[in-house]
C-alpha positions in Angstrom: 26.9 28.7 -6.0 28.2 25.7 -4.0 25.3 26.0 -1.6 22.9 26.2 -4.5 24.4 23.1 -6.0 24.2 21.2 -2.7 20.6 22.3 -2.2 19.7 21.1 -5.7 21.4 17.8 -5.1 19.6 17.3 -1.8 16.4 18.2 -3.4 17.0 15.7 -6.2 17.8 12.9 -3.8 14.7 13.7 -1.7 12.5 13.7 -4.9 13.9 10.3 -5.9 13.3 8.9 -2.5 9.8 10.3 -2.5 9.1 8.6 -5.9 10.6 5.2 -5.2 11.0 4.9 -1.4 7.5 3.7 -0.9 8.2 0.6 -3.0 11.4 -0.4 -1.1 9.6 -2.4 1.7 8.1 -4.8 -0.8 11.5 -5.9 -2.3 12.4 -8.1 0.7 8.8 -9.5 0.7 8.9 -10.2 -3.0 12.3 -12.0 -2.7 11.1 -14.0 0.3 8.0 -15.2 -1.6 10.2 -16.1 -4.6 12.7 -18.0 -2.4 10.1 -19.9 -0.4 7.8 -20.5 -3.5 4.9 -19.7 -1.3 2.9 -16.4 -0.9 0.6 -17.5 1.9 2.2 -15.3 4.5 1.6 -12.0 2.7 -1.9 -10.4 2.7 -2.9 -9.3 -0.8 -5.4 -7.0 0.9 -2.3 -4.7 1.5 -2.2 -4.4 -2.3 -5.9 -3.6 -2.4 -5.4 -0.8 0.1 -2.5 0.7 -1.7 -4.0 0.4 -5.1 -7.2 2.1 -3.9 -5.3 4.9 -2.1 -3.0 5.7 -5.1 -5.8 5.6 -7.7 -7.7 8.1 -5.5 -4.6 10.2 -5.1 -4.1 10.4 -8.9 -7.7 11.4 -9.3 -7.1 14.1 -6.6 -4.3 15.5 -8.6 -6.7 16.5 -11.5 -8.7 18.6 -9.0 -5.8 20.0 -6.9 -2.3 19.9 -8.3 0.5 18.7 -5.9 4.2 18.0 -6.3 5.1 15.9 -9.3 7.2 13.4 -7.3 4.1 12.5 -5.3 2.2 11.9 -8.5 5.0 9.7 -9.9 5.1 7.9 -6.5 1.5 6.9 -7.0 2.2 5.3 -10.4 5.3 3.5 -9.0 3.2 2.1 -6.1 0.5 0.9 -8.5 3.1 -0.9 -10.6 4.7 -2.3 -7.4 1.3 -3.7 -6.1 0.5 -5.2 -9.5 3.9 -7.0 -9.4 3.2 -8.2 -5.8 -0.3 -9.5 -6.9 1.3 -11.4 -9.8 3.8 -13.3 -7.7 1.3 -13.9 -4.9 -1.2 -15.5 -7.4 1.5 -17.5 -9.1 3.0 -18.9 -5.9 -0.2 -19.3 -3.9 -1.4 -22.8 -2.8 -4.2 -23.8 -5.1 -7.6 -23.3 -3.7 -10.7 -25.3 -4.6 -13.1 -24.4 -6.1 -11.7 -21.6 -8.3 -12.8 -18.1 -7.5 -13.2 -15.4 -10.1 -14.0 -11.7 -10.2 -16.9 -12.3 -12.6 -18.5 -14.6 -10.0 -19.5 -11.3 -8.2 -19.3 -13.2 -4.9 -18.5 -10.8 -2.0 -17.3 -13.7 0.2 -14.4 -14.3 -2.2 -13.6 -10.6 -2.9 -9.9 -10.0 -3.6 -9.2 -13.7 -3.1 -9.4 -14.8 -6.7 -7.6 -17.6 -8.4 -6.2 -15.8 -11.5 -4.1 -12.7 -11.9 -6.4 -11.6 -14.7 -9.2 -11.3 -12.1 -7.3 -8.7 -10.2 -6.6 -6.8 -13.4 -10.3 -6.8 -14.3 -11.1 -5.5 -10.8 -8.4 -2.8 -11.1 -9.8 -1.7 -14.5 -13.3 -1.4 -13.1 -11.9 0.6 -10.1 -10.0 3.0 -12.4 -12.9 3.5 -14.7 -15.3 4.1 -11.8 -13.0 6.7 -10.1 -12.3 8.3 -13.4 -16.0 8.6 -14.3 -16.8 10.1 -10.9 -13.9 12.5 -11.0 -14.8 13.7 -14.5 -18.4 14.3 -13.5 -17.8 16.0 -10.1 -14.4 17.7 -10.7 -15.9 21.1 -10.5 -17.2 20.5 -6.9 -14.5 21.4 -4.4 -16.0 19.3 -1.7 -15.7 16.2 -3.9 -12.0 17.0 -4.7 -11.2 17.5 -1.0 -13.0 14.3 -0.2 -10.8 12.4 -2.7 -7.7 13.7 -1.0 -9.0 12.9 2.5 -10.2 9.4 1.5 -6.9 8.6 -0.2 -4.9 9.7 2.9 -7.2 7.7 5.3 -7.1 4.6 3.1 -3.3 4.6 2.9 -3.1 5.0 6.7 -4.7 1.5 7.0 -2.3 -0.3 4.6 -0.7 -2.5 7.3 -4.1 -3.5 8.9 -4.8 -6.4 6.6 -1.4 -7.9 7.4 -2.0 -7.5 11.2 -5.4 -9.2 10.8 -4.1 -12.0 8.7 -1.3 -12.7 11.2 -3.9 -12.7 14.1 -6.3 -15.0 12.3 -3.5 -17.6 11.5 -1.6 -17.0 14.8 1.6 -16.9 12.7 3.9 -14.5 10.9 5.5 -17.2 8.8 6.1 -16.1 5.2 5.8 -12.4 6.1 9.0 -10.4 5.6 10.1 -8.8 8.9 12.3 -6.5 6.9 9.2 -5.2 5.1 7.6 -4.3 8.4 10.8 -2.7 9.7 10.9 -0.6 6.5 7.2 0.3 7.0 8.0 1.4 10.6 11.1 3.5 9.5 9.2 5.2 6.6 6.1 5.9 8.7 8.3 7.3 11.6 10.2 9.6 9.2 7.0 10.7 7.5 5.2 11.5 10.8 8.2 13.4 12.1 8.2 15.4 8.8 4.5 16.2 9.3 5.2 17.3 12.9 8.1 19.6 11.9 6.2 21.1 9.0 3.1 21.7 11.2 0.8 19.9 8.7 -2.9 19.5 9.6 -3.6 17.3 12.5 -5.3 14.7 10.2 -1.8 13.9 8.7 -0.3 13.4 12.1 -3.2 11.1 13.2 -2.8 9.0 10.1 0.9 8.7 10.6 0.5 7.8 14.3 -2.0 5.1 13.3 0.4 3.6 10.8 3.2 3.5 13.4 1.0 1.9 16.0 0.0 -0.9 13.5 3.6 -1.4 12.5 4.6 -1.9 16.2 1.7 -4.3 16.8 2.9 -6.4 13.8 6.4 -6.5 15.3 4.9 -7.6 18.6 3.2 -10.4 16.6 6.6 -11.4 15.2 7.8 -11.8 18.8 4.7 -13.4 20.2 4.0 -15.9 17.4 7.6 -16.7 16.7 8.3 -18.8 13.7 5.4 -21.2 14.2 3.7 -22.6 11.2 0.3 -21.3 10.1 -2.6 -23.0 11.8 -0.5 -24.4 14.6 
């Protein structure tokens, strides 16, 4: 009975971590943006990657059920990314001229002036994925493609931050704690994949995430605390 209770407790803690652990790295970044009153150092493309990956993962659930904590995690991550977009837009240096989703200008995609523009894009994305899923749900190849695309998209979540840091030759405004938590989470996840002998695609995605995390940490060392554009 004691062993059973302990197992239940461990399982409950694991499920809670699975549901909310993915949002933890963004707490220090959110607080740093709030403290500095400037969101320029954080790439909102990270939000785009995670919103896309989790919307696809939720759609995948309708075709192939998986653990409920993972489904809840997707909703938690979507809410977290919406919160990050809100503070990033509110505390971003004003750009001129204003850019809006309804301009349908690819050169300014996901670089809009208003939070409502991101919400409009998110609604279009959700409706598009929902429509495709409803239409093609009976085709197993489509369902499997949803899962694979979600996994591959999530594997690139740190790439926008890596590219932004490289282009500006600075990591100013980016939370190092966020990247350290990315690295810790990706390492634990990849080790889990290795021990559970999951398909090689999972290991490859995990390895890619770890490599990008390490490259960003090298950027922190290489660029120091120099100002953007210096």
